[in-house]
N, C-alpha and C positions, 0 to 999 in steps of 0.2 A: 790409578783406577782406569784411565782410558785404555792403556795397553791390556790390562786384565780383561776388561769388558770386550774389547775387540777380539782378543784371542779366544775367549770362551764363546762369544756369540758366533764367530766364524766356525768354531768347532761344532756348534749346534746347527749349522746350516744357514745362518744369516750371512748374506754377502756384505762384507765390510769393504767399501770401495775407495774411500778417500780419508786422508788425515792431514791436518795442518797443526803445527806447533811452533812457537817462537824458537824452540830448540830443534834444529834439524836432526840431531842424533836421536832425540826422543821420538820424533815423528818416524824416523827410519826404523827404530826399534819396534814401534807399534806395527808398522807396515810389514815387517818381517814376521810378526806374530799372527798376522791374518793374511792368508794367501789371497792374492789378487788385489790387495790394497795399494793405492798409489799415494805418494807424498806430493802435496801441492804447496805452492809458495805463498799462498794467502788463505785466510779463513774464508774469503768470498769464493775462491776457486773450489775449495773443498766442499762448501755448502752447495754450490751450483751443481755438483755431481752426486748429490745424495737426496733421497726422499725423507730420511729420518736422520737428524743430526744430534749427536750427543755432545754436550759441552762439559768437558771434564777438567776445567781449569780450577784453580783455587776459588773459593766462594767470592772473594772480593773482586775478582776479575770478570765474573759472569756478566754483569750488567754492561760493562764496556765492550766485551766481546760480542754480545747480542746486538749492541747498537752499531757496531762496525759493519754488519752484514746486511745486505738487501735481501730479505726473505721473500718467498713467493707464496701465493695462496695455495693451500692444500699441503704444503710442506709441514713436517713435524719437527719441532725443536724441543729437546729434552735436556735439562740440566741434572747434575748428580749431587747437588748439595743436600745435606741432611737438614740444615736449619732454614734455608730459604724456600719460600713458596714459589708457585709459578708466576706470581706478580712480577718477579724480577725479569720475566721474559715478555714484558708488556710490548716492547718494540716489535718483536716477532709476531705477537698476536694481532697487533694493529695492522700488520702487513697481510693478514689473512692466514698465517700459519697456525697449525695446532700446537699447543704447548703442554709440556708435562714435566714431571720430576720422577727420577728413578734412582733411589738411593740404596745401595747395598749396606745393610747393617753389619759391617765387617771392618776389621782393622787392616790397613794396607801400609806396611813398613817398606816394601820394595815391590817392583813389578812382578818378579817371580813369585814372591810370597803372596801377592794379591791374586795371581792366577790360581794358585793352589787353594786359597781360602774362599773364593767366591762360591763354588758349588755348595748347596745346602744353606746358603744365607737367606735371611728374610729381606725383602725389598720393600721399601716404603714408596708408595706410588701416589701421585697426584696428577690427575688429568681428567678430561672428559672423553666420552666415546666419540669416535671409534679408537682414538689413541690409547685410552685406558685399557681396552681389550688387548691391543697389541703389546702393551707393556706387561700385562699379566701373562701373556703367552711367552714373552721373553724370560720373565722370572721362572716360569715353569721349565723352559728349555735349559735354564741354568741349574736345574735340580733344586730350585729354591721355593720359598713360600712368599706371599706378599701380604701387605696390609695397606689399605687405602686410607689416606689421611686428607683432612681438610687443610686449607692454608693456615688456619688458626692453630692447628695441631703441631706444626713443624718445629717450632723453637723448643717446646717442651719435649717433644720426641727426641730431638738432638741432645738436649740437656741430659735426658735419661741415658743416652748412649755414652756421654762423657762420664757420668757417674760410674757406669758399668765397666767401661774400657779404660779411658785415660786415667781416671783417679785410682783404678786398681794398680796401675803402674806406679803412681805416686805412693800408694800405701805400701807396696813392696819396697820401694826406695826407702821409706821411713823405717821399715822393718830391718833392712840391711844396714842402715845407719846405726841402729841399736846394736846389731851384732858386732860392729866395730868397737863398741865399748868393752867387749871382752875379746878383742884382738882377732876377730875373724873377718877376712877381707870381703868386700862386696860380691865378687864372683863366687867365692865359696859359700857365702851366705845365701846368695840367689839359688845356687845349686841345691842347697839344703831345703829351701823353702818351696821350690817348684813342685815336688811331690805333694806337699801339703795343699798347694793351690789346686793341683789337679784333682786331689781327693775332694776338696771343697766344691769344685765345679761339678764333679761327678755326682756328689750328693744333692746339689741344687737341681741337677737335671733329673735324677732318678727318684729322689725322695720329695723334693720340692720345699719351698718356703711356706711355713715356718719350721717344719719338722727337721730340716737339715741343720738348724742352728745348734752349735755346740759351744762350749766355753763357759767362763765364770758367770756371765750374765744369764745364760740359759739355765744355769744351776742355781742362780741366786746367791752366788758365792761372794759375799761382801768382804770377807777376809782377804781373799786373793786380790780383789779389785783395790782394796786399801793398800796392799803391798805394791801393786803396780803403780799407783799414784805416788806413793812415797819414793819409789825407785826412780820414776820419771822426773820428779821434782829435783832429785839430786843429780841425775846424769843427763837428762834431756828436757829441761824445763819448758822449752818451746813447744814440746809435744803434748804437754799436759792438757791444754784446752782442746786440742784435737781428739785426744783419748776420751775426754769427758763427753764431747759432743757425739762422737760415734757410739759411745756407750749408751747415752740417753736415747739415741735413735734405735738402738738394738733392744731396749726394754720392751716396747710393744710387740716385737717379734717373739721374744721369750714368753710373754703373756699369752700370745696366740698359740704357742706350742703347748702351753698348759703345764709346764714344769715348775713354774713359780706362780704364786698367788698375788693378789693386789697388794697385800701387806708387804711382801718381799719387793714388789715393784716400787712401792713408795720409798722403801729404804734405799734402793738403788738410785732412785731419782734424787734423793737428798744427798747421797754420797757423790753423785756425778754432777750436781748442780754447779753451773759456772759461777765463780765468785763475783760479787758486785764490783 
């Protein structure tokens, strides 16, 4: 994330002047992505040479990194955690620095992929003015949108991102595992499923929820669901409870779409009820 933000902000006209990382090669890679950026040998030295400092460490390291630096009044210190509030920057705030959070709602599997993905993302912001306005301007400079969150919003905001992003990976993994029961390898199964995933995302974006929902629950097709449950019990019993729970969570979406009535919804609920 640090390299991606540095590269994109530098490209948008923000002077990225200093970087420090425990990994010299990581710091050098960031410096190469932002013209004029210098690698420093300590977090203190990097912070001393910047007016606004981004902390892009893993979440669990933020507090210790903040505590290691002597911040100065008027300086801005911003972390990029999705789950943590600015409370974790208490040490900097007590020193007179402005504190904020700037979280790109995006998935970063590698530095290059992160650089490619940042434009157009939504940024979750937490700060007070004038830093809040500066962070809004940065989001706009990255061709993104922004949402302003309170400290109490952060954990659920991040949990929502985990549902949408991380658990989608898990669901695809479970689907490719099922394909192995009829001798199709995970790479081949993934290749087959990706167009379906793209089509689903396109429908979510263009048609919206609930109207984009398709499948047996959207149709009230209890016969197909019964077949699914029986087949899973035989071939992948560990997935039965997951299938039931996801199905139950889908019933209200199907009701909202208007293609099933309450009577059908009740039948689906009974069929998908978790056994005692």
